[in-house]
N, C-alpha and C positions, 0 to 999 in steps of 0.2 A: 406444593411440596418442595422443600428446600433442595433435595437431591436433584429433582428434575430441573429446577431453575439453575443449579450449578452447571449441569450439562449444557443447557442453553447458553449460559454465559461463557463457558469454555469454547463453544462453537463460534459465537460472535467475536469473542476476544481474540481468538486465533486468527481470524480474518483481519481484524483491525491491526494486529501485530504484523501480519504479512504485508498489508498495505503500507504501514508506517515504516517497515524495514526498507522498502525501496525508497521511500521519501527521505529517510535519514541517511541512506547510502549516498544519495546525490548531494545532500548537504555536506556530509563528512568529506567527500572527495572533491567535489566541484565548488564547495562553499556557496551554493546557490539554493534558495528555497524555491523549488519548482512548483508553482501554483497551477500548472497544467496537469499535475499528477492525478487529480480527480477525474478530469476528462479522459485521460488514458485508461483509468479504471473502468469508466463507462464504455469506452470503445471495446475493451476486451470482452465485456459481457455481450455486446451486440454482435461481435465477430463470431463468438461461440454459438450464439443463437442462430445466426445465419447459416453457419456450417451444418448445424443439426437439422434445421428446417428445410434449407434449400438443397443441400448436398447429401442429406441422410448420413452425415458423418457420425461415428461413435463419439461418445462424450469425451473420451481421452484425446481423440484426434482434434475435437473442437477446442479443447483446453489448450492443446499444443499450438493450434492455429491462432488462438487468442493471444497467447504469450508472444508468438512471433510478430503478429500484427501490432500489438501494443509496444513491444520492444522496438519495432521499426519506427513507430510514431515517435517514441521517446528519442531515438537516434536522430530522426529528422529534426526534431525541435532543437537538439543539441547542435547539429551541423549548421542549420539555417539561422538559428537565433542566438543560442548561447555562445557558440564559438566566435562569431563576429564581435559580440560584446566583450568576450575575453580579450580578443586581439586589441580592442580599443581601451582596455582597462576601465570599463564602465563601472560606476559605483554599484554597490550591491543592490540598491533599490531598483535599478533599471532592469535587471533580469527578472525580478519579481513582477514588475509591471508588464513586461513583455510576455511572460508566461500566463498572466491573467488574461491578456488579449488572446493568446492561443486557446486557453480554456473556453473563453466565450465563443470563439470562432468554431471550435470543434463541437461544442454543445449545440450551438445554433444550427450548424450543418447537419448534425445527427437528427435534430428535431425536424428539420426540413425534409430529410430523407425518409425517416421512419415514423414521423408523427409524434405527438406528445402522449399518446395513450400508452398504457401499461402493456408490455408484451411478456409472454411466458414461454418457458420451455415446454414442449409436448410432454404429457404425463408419462408416456412410454419411455422417455429418455432418462427419467429420474429413477434412481434406485428406490424401489417401493418397499423392500423388505424392512421389517423392524422386529424387535424382540424386547423382552422384559428382563431387566436386571434388578431383582427384588421388586420394588414398587416403581422403578424408574422405567419409563417408556423410551427406548433408544431406537432412533432411526439409523439405518445403515448410511444414509446420506450424511448425517451428522458426524459419524465416525470417519467417513471418507474425507469430509471437509477438514476436520481437525488433523487427520493423518497427513493429508497433502500439505497443509499449511506448515506443520511442524517439520515435515521432511524437507521442504524447501528452505525453511529457516536454518535447519541443521546443516544442509549442504552449503549455504552461504557462510555460516559461522566457520565451518571447517576450511572452506576455501580461503577465507580472510586470515585465518590463524595458522594454517599448515602448508600453504602453497606459495610458490614464487610469485604468482599473480597477487595473492593476498598481501604479501610483504611489499610488493611494488605499490599497491593501492594505499597501504598504510603510510608508506614513505611520501606519496603525493599528498595525503591528508595532512601530514606534518608540514611539508614545504614543497610545493611544486617546483620552485627554482632549484632547490637542492636535489630533488629527484631527477630533474632534467640534466643537471651537471653529472649525476651518477650514471647517465646513459639510459635512463628509463624513458620510454615513449609516452610522455605525459599526455599529449593530445589524443593518442590512440586509446589510452586507458580511460580518458574522459568519455570517449565514445562508448567504450565497453560498459562503463558504469551507467551511463544513460540508458543503454539498451537493457541491461539486466534489471535496473530499477523499474523501468517501465514494464518489462515483462512480468515482474512480480506484482506490480499494480494491476495489470490486465488479468492475471490469474485470480487475484483477490476479487476482481469484479465478477468473474465467472462464478466463484464460490458464493458470493453474496447473492448473485442472481439465482443460483440453484437453491440456496437455503430459503430465501423468501419467495422464489419463483415470481419475481416482479422486476422488470427491466424498463427504465425510462431514461430519456436523455438527461434529466436533471439529477440522476442518482449519484453523480460524482461530487456534487457540491457538499452534501452533508458529510460524506466520508472524508472529503478534503479537510473540513473543519476539525473532524475528529483526529485525522492524521497529524495535523499541526499541533493539536493538544497533546497527542501521544508523544511526539518527539520533543516537545518542550518539557513535558512531565518526566520523560526518561533521561533527558539531557541531550542537547542538540548534537547530532552526529554520533551518538553512542548507540551501537547495535543492540547491546543488552537492554538499554533503556527502551528501545522500540518494542522489544518483546514484552518486558514487564509492564510498560505503559499501556500497550494494546490490551493485554489481558486485564489489567486493572480497570480500564475504561469499559470493556465488555462486561465485566462482572458488576461494576457499579450501575451500569445502565439497566441490565436485565433484572438485578435484584431490586432496584428501586421501582421499576415498572411492576414487578410482581407483588411487592409488599406495600408500596405507597400509592402510586397512581400511574396508570399507563401514559398519562400526559406529562409526568414529572421525571421521566428517565434521564433525559439530557440535562435538565436543570440540576438534579442531584449529582450526576456524574461529573459535570463541569464544576459544580460547587465544591465537591471534594477535591478536585484537581486544583482549584484556586487555593484551598486551604493548605494543601501539600506544598504548593509553590511559595506560599508565605513563609513556610519553615525552611524550604530549600529552593531558593529562587533559581538556581542553576540546574534544577532537576534532580532526580533520584541518584544519578551517577556522576555527581561532582560538577566540574567546571564546564562552561560552554567552550567548545573547541574553536580555536582561532588559527588563522594562518600565521606562521612564524616568519615567512619570507615571501 
């Protein structure tokens, strides 16, 4: 049924958008494509699972813990890897390669610690209630996932558009040197950006883990590919594009799996993405953002 598939697509697309939002935030402010973002996503899901199973933490506390742990990992990557490269004015390709190394290290370490098998949240921790809206079967979990994803995205949008912090971040995105001359703590806000982006990625990992109830050390790699596709589709560094691109990819994937083939979801979704980029190479929202100074 189309209505049921649209609900599934909205759930998946909202998580893709949340993940891509952190991804594009780092690119927009730091001008870096952080390819360790998928590993951060995976770490968030494992932290939440550990808090639930080992400490009997409620789900909201586990999600908060996952956000803090993922944010801390993102901050650590920025301080130990990205900052030294910034100081040395390393070419843009170098941070990408470095973050690939971080992703491999984190993924391999997680596999060594937790094993390669699929892990699941205990059934009693998942909201089991559901109801019918017409002929559509709605899980409370799906509503919660969409609500959390859109709430976090709305908070980020408002922060960037309406607050002093948001204005400072936009100034850095335009020109870090000019922002520094205006008295903005550029390096400090780089750290804040890395923490917030990683925290959003970690929460997205928890939401995917809850939705599919399947967590593995390799789960970050497919979502990383989709995150890259989303930010390219939406326009590199554009927050609106991350939202629209994430929803588009989620809808294309779910609808193609439902009505074409369960094996063709990614092929159709990425095929449509390529067609759009042939028409708009810079993405849906205009130009690729570049540093001016």
